[in-house]
C-alpha positions in Angstrom: 153.6 -47.8 212.9 153.1 -51.4 212.8 156.1 -53.7 214.0 153.8 -57.0 213.0 153.4 -56.4 210.1 156.8 -55.3 209.4 158.0 -58.8 210.6 155.6 -60.5 208.7 156.5 -59.2 205.3 160.2 -59.9 206.1 159.1 -63.3 206.7 156.2 -64.1 203.9 154.8 -62.0 201.0 151.9 -60.2 202.7 148.4 -61.0 200.6 146.7 -57.6 201.0 143.7 -56.1 199.6 143.5 -52.6 198.6 141.7 -51.5 201.4 144.3 -52.9 204.0 147.1 -51.1 201.8 145.7 -47.8 202.2 146.1 -48.5 206.3 149.5 -49.2 206.3 152.7 -47.3 207.6 155.5 -46.3 205.2 157.8 -49.0 206.4 155.3 -51.7 205.9 154.3 -50.4 201.8 158.2 -50.7 201.7 158.6 -53.5 202.5 155.6 -55.2 200.8 156.4 -53.3 197.8 160.3 -54.5 197.4 159.3 -58.0 198.2 161.4 -58.4 201.7 160.6 -61.7 201.9 163.5 -62.8 199.6 165.9 -60.3 201.6 167.0 -63.5 203.5 168.9 -65.1 200.3 170.8 -61.5 200.9 171.4 -61.8 204.6 172.9 -65.1 204.3 175.3 -64.6 201.5 176.4 -61.4 203.4 176.9 -63.7 206.7 178.9 -66.2 204.9 181.2 -63.3 204.2 181.1 -62.3 207.4 181.5 -65.8 209.1 184.9 -66.6 207.1 186.5 -63.1 208.0 186.2 -64.6 211.1 187.6 -67.2 210.3 190.4 -65.5 209.3 191.1 -62.9 212.0 190.4 -59.7 210.3 186.3 -59.6 211.0 185.7 -55.5 211.0 181.9 -55.4 212.3 181.0 -51.8 211.4 182.2 -52.7 207.6 180.4 -55.9 207.6 177.5 -54.2 208.8 177.4 -51.6 206.3 178.1 -53.8 203.3 175.2 -55.9 204.7 172.8 -53.1 204.6 174.1 -51.8 201.3 173.5 -55.2 199.7 169.9 -55.6 201.1 169.0 -51.9 199.7 170.3 -53.0 196.5 168.0 -55.5 196.3 165.3 -53.8 197.2 166.2 -51.1 194.5 166.3 -54.1 192.3 163.5 -56.0 192.7 161.4 -52.1 192.5 162.8 -51.8 189.4 162.2 -55.2 187.5 158.6 -54.3 188.7 159.0 -51.2 186.9 160.6 -52.8 183.8 158.0 -55.6 183.9 155.2 -53.3 183.8 155.9 -50.9 181.5 156.4 -54.0 179.1 153.3 -55.3 179.9 154.4 -58.2 181.2 152.5 -58.2 184.2 149.1 -56.9 183.1 146.4 -59.5 183.7 149.1 -62.0 185.0 148.2 -64.3 187.9 151.6 -65.6 188.8 153.0 -62.1 189.4 150.4 -61.6 191.7 151.3 -64.8 193.9 154.8 -63.6 194.3 153.6 -60.2 195.9 151.4 -57.3 195.3 152.5 -56.0 191.7 151.8 -52.0 192.9 151.7 -50.7 189.8 149.3 -52.9 187.5 147.1 -53.0 190.8 147.3 -48.7 191.1 148.6 -48.9 194.6 151.1 -47.2 193.7 151.8 -44.4 190.6 155.1 -44.6 188.9 156.5 -41.8 190.9 155.5 -43.7 193.8 157.2 -46.4 192.8 160.6 -44.6 191.9 160.6 -42.7 195.0 160.4 -46.1 197.0 163.9 -47.0 194.5 165.4 -43.8 194.7 165.3 -44.5 199.2 166.9 -48.1 199.1 168.9 -47.0 196.1 170.3 -43.7 197.6 171.2 -45.8 200.6 173.5 -48.8 198.7 175.1 -45.6 196.8 176.0 -43.4 199.7 177.6 -46.6 201.8 179.5 -48.0 198.4 180.5 -44.5 198.1 182.0 -44.9 201.9 183.3 -48.3 201.6 184.8 -47.5 198.4 186.6 -44.4 200.3 187.9 -47.3 202.8 188.6 -50.2 200.0 190.2 -48.0 196.8 189.4 -49.5 193.3 188.1 -52.7 193.8 185.4 -51.6 195.8 184.5 -49.5 193.5 184.6 -52.1 190.5 182.3 -54.3 193.2 180.1 -51.3 193.2 180.0 -50.5 189.8 179.2 -54.4 188.9 176.4 -54.2 191.5 174.6 -51.4 190.0 175.1 -52.9 187.0 173.0 -56.0 188.0 170.5 -53.7 189.4 169.4 -52.2 186.6 170.2 -54.7 184.0 168.9 -57.8 185.4 165.3 -57.5 184.3 166.1 -56.1 181.0 167.9 -56.9 179.2 169.7 -60.0 181.2 166.5 -61.9 181.9 164.6 -61.3 178.9 167.6 -62.8 176.6 168.6 -66.1 179.2 171.3 -64.6 181.7 169.5 -63.6 184.5 169.9 -67.0 185.6 173.7 -66.8 185.6 173.4 -63.4 186.8 171.8 -64.2 190.0 175.0 -67.3 190.5 177.0 -64.6 190.0 175.6 -62.1 192.2 175.1 -64.4 195.5 178.1 -65.8 195.1 181.1 -64.3 194.1 179.8 -60.6 193.7 178.2 -60.8 197.4 180.3 -63.4 199.1 183.6 -62.8 197.7 183.2 -58.9 198.1 181.7 -58.8 200.9 184.5 -60.6 202.2 186.9 -58.3 200.8 185.3 -55.0 202.0 185.3 -56.5 205.4 188.9 -57.7 205.6 190.8 -55.4 202.9 191.9 -58.7 201.1 189.9 -60.9 197.9 190.6 -64.4 198.2 189.2 -66.3 195.6 189.0 -69.7 197.3 186.4 -67.6 199.2 184.4 -66.5 196.2 184.5 -70.3 195.0 183.4 -71.2 198.8 180.2 -69.4 198.2 179.4 -71.2 195.5 177.4 -74.0 197.0 174.7 -70.8 198.9 174.3 -69.2 195.4 173.6 -72.5 193.2 171.0 -72.4 196.1 169.3 -69.3 195.0 169.8 -69.7 191.6 167.4 -72.7 192.0 165.5 -70.3 193.3 164.8 -67.9 190.5 164.9 -71.4 188.0 162.0 -72.6 189.9 160.1 -69.6 189.5 161.2 -69.4 185.7 160.1 -72.9 185.3 156.9 -72.5 186.9 156.0 -69.8 184.7 158.0 -70.9 181.2 154.5 -71.3 179.3 153.0 -67.8 180.4 156.9 -66.2 179.3 157.1 -67.9 176.3 153.8 -66.2 175.3 155.1 -63.0 176.3 158.4 -63.0 174.8 160.6 -63.1 178.2 163.2 -65.7 177.1 164.7 -66.6 180.4 166.6 -70.1 180.5 164.4 -72.6 181.1 162.3 -71.1 177.9 165.7 -71.2 175.5 166.6 -74.3 177.4 163.0 -76.2 177.4 161.1 -77.5 180.3 162.8 -80.4 180.7 166.3 -79.7 181.0 165.4 -76.6 183.0 164.3 -79.3 185.5 167.5 -81.7 184.5 169.6 -78.4 185.4 167.3 -77.3 188.8 168.3 -80.9 189.7 171.6 -80.8 189.1 172.5 -77.7 191.0 170.4 -78.9 194.0 172.6 -82.2 194.3 175.8 -80.2 193.5 175.1 -78.0 196.3 176.0 -81.0 198.7 179.1 -82.2 196.4 181.0 -79.4 196.8 180.2 -78.8 199.9 181.5 -82.8 200.7 185.0 -81.8 198.4 185.3 -78.2 200.6 185.6 -80.7 203.8 187.7 -83.7 202.5 190.2 -80.9 201.3 190.3 -79.1 204.3 188.9 -76.0 203.2 185.8 -76.3 205.8 185.7 -78.5 208.7 183.1 -81.1 208.9 180.5 -79.2 211.0 179.8 -78.1 207.6 178.3 -81.6 207.0 175.0 -80.5 209.3 173.9 -79.1 205.3 172.6 -83.0 204.6 169.8 -82.2 207.9 168.4 -80.7 204.7 168.1 -84.0 202.8 164.2 -84.4 203.7 163.4 -81.3 201.7 166.0 -82.1 199.1 164.0 -85.2 198.8 160.6 -82.9 198.2 162.3 -81.0 195.6 164.2 -83.7 193.5 160.4 -85.7 193.5 158.5 -82.6 192.5 161.9 -81.7 189.4 161.4 -85.0 188.3 158.2 -84.6 186.5 156.3 -81.5 184.8 154.4 -79.2 187.1 150.6 -80.7 187.6 147.9 -79.3 185.7 145.4 -79.4 188.3 146.5 -78.4 192.4 147.1 -81.3 194.2 144.1 -81.9 196.7 146.8 -81.7 199.7 149.0 -78.9 197.6 148.0 -75.5 199.5 145.8 -73.2 197.4 147.4 -69.8 198.0 150.5 -70.6 196.5 148.8 -72.7 193.8 149.7 -72.8 190.8 153.6 -72.1 191.6 154.8 -75.1 192.6 158.8 -75.7 191.9 159.8 -72.5 193.5 157.9 -73.0 196.7 160.1 -76.7 196.9 163.0 -74.6 195.7 163.1 -71.7 198.5 162.1 -74.1 200.7 165.1 -76.1 200.4 167.1 -72.9 200.5 166.0 -71.6 203.5 167.0 -75.1 205.2 170.2 -75.5 203.6 171.0 -71.8 204.1 170.6 -71.9 207.6 172.2 -75.2 208.5 175.3 -74.1 206.1 175.4 -70.8 208.5 175.7 -73.0 211.9 178.0 -75.7 210.4 180.0 -72.2 209.9 179.9 -70.9 213.3 180.8 -74.5 214.3 184.0 -74.0 212.0 185.0 -71.0 213.3 184.8 -72.2 216.8 186.4 -75.6 216.3 189.7 -73.7 214.4 189.5 -71.2 217.4 189.8 -74.2 219.6 192.1 -75.9 217.9 194.6 -72.5 216.9 
């Protein structure tokens, strides 16, 4: 058991050799293979829903914890099945970009297909078992949400990502499906206002996948992977990503002005320095050569690094602001 590696895998994507992989415990291998560092995106969405449920006075901590665990397990299954699909279609063969955001365990021979499927089955069983229980508690709408989640887990990589729908899928999943759905599970009430209020964070999660796909646009075009940046072109994709980043702030301001959120949500503006960095990067194409001050360990990834850093800071501030919103409303009741 290597708790230090578990924590590292949850924070960053560990760079490990084949020999180091052989020394890892089973939990560390699963965390690395499933790219657990990005689970923070799912945790923040579930936490937004939980805090909005607290605000409504209908928070059930057990149901929230179960929903969050099911979502993280489904996210893990999706990442693992993505690797299986891309490997089977030859996309990851000699793919330098893919190697930079986590070891492709099949391509490197760290796992066999059967081994990867066992990892994916483990997380899928957890997600489905919890989902079945939540359906028994909340009924038909919970079943529809479970079915929608299963659809995106199974078909995100192919055909959705391959035909320009992957980015829209991320927007829907990390917004209405996760935030609106978790709120429903916790409170027993579907609220479209909650689903819409989750849109700013969903846009942030989408900028991360947009940034990654812009970085890979040339490689994806050659491989026949028609992500949205491939379809609309790199320049238009950069403009769309810029618009989504700005929209995160504009929607929060609107929701504060209309009274859905209290002023503490304006804490997200403390992420402006990272927004400035991301917008500066998005103004021009990715440099052909690594800038001297840029970390060599992540090159040639470029836009995704700026978008992920901004989203992590923005999402954390959003949660802190939402906690302030809950406290303020509690005091004023």
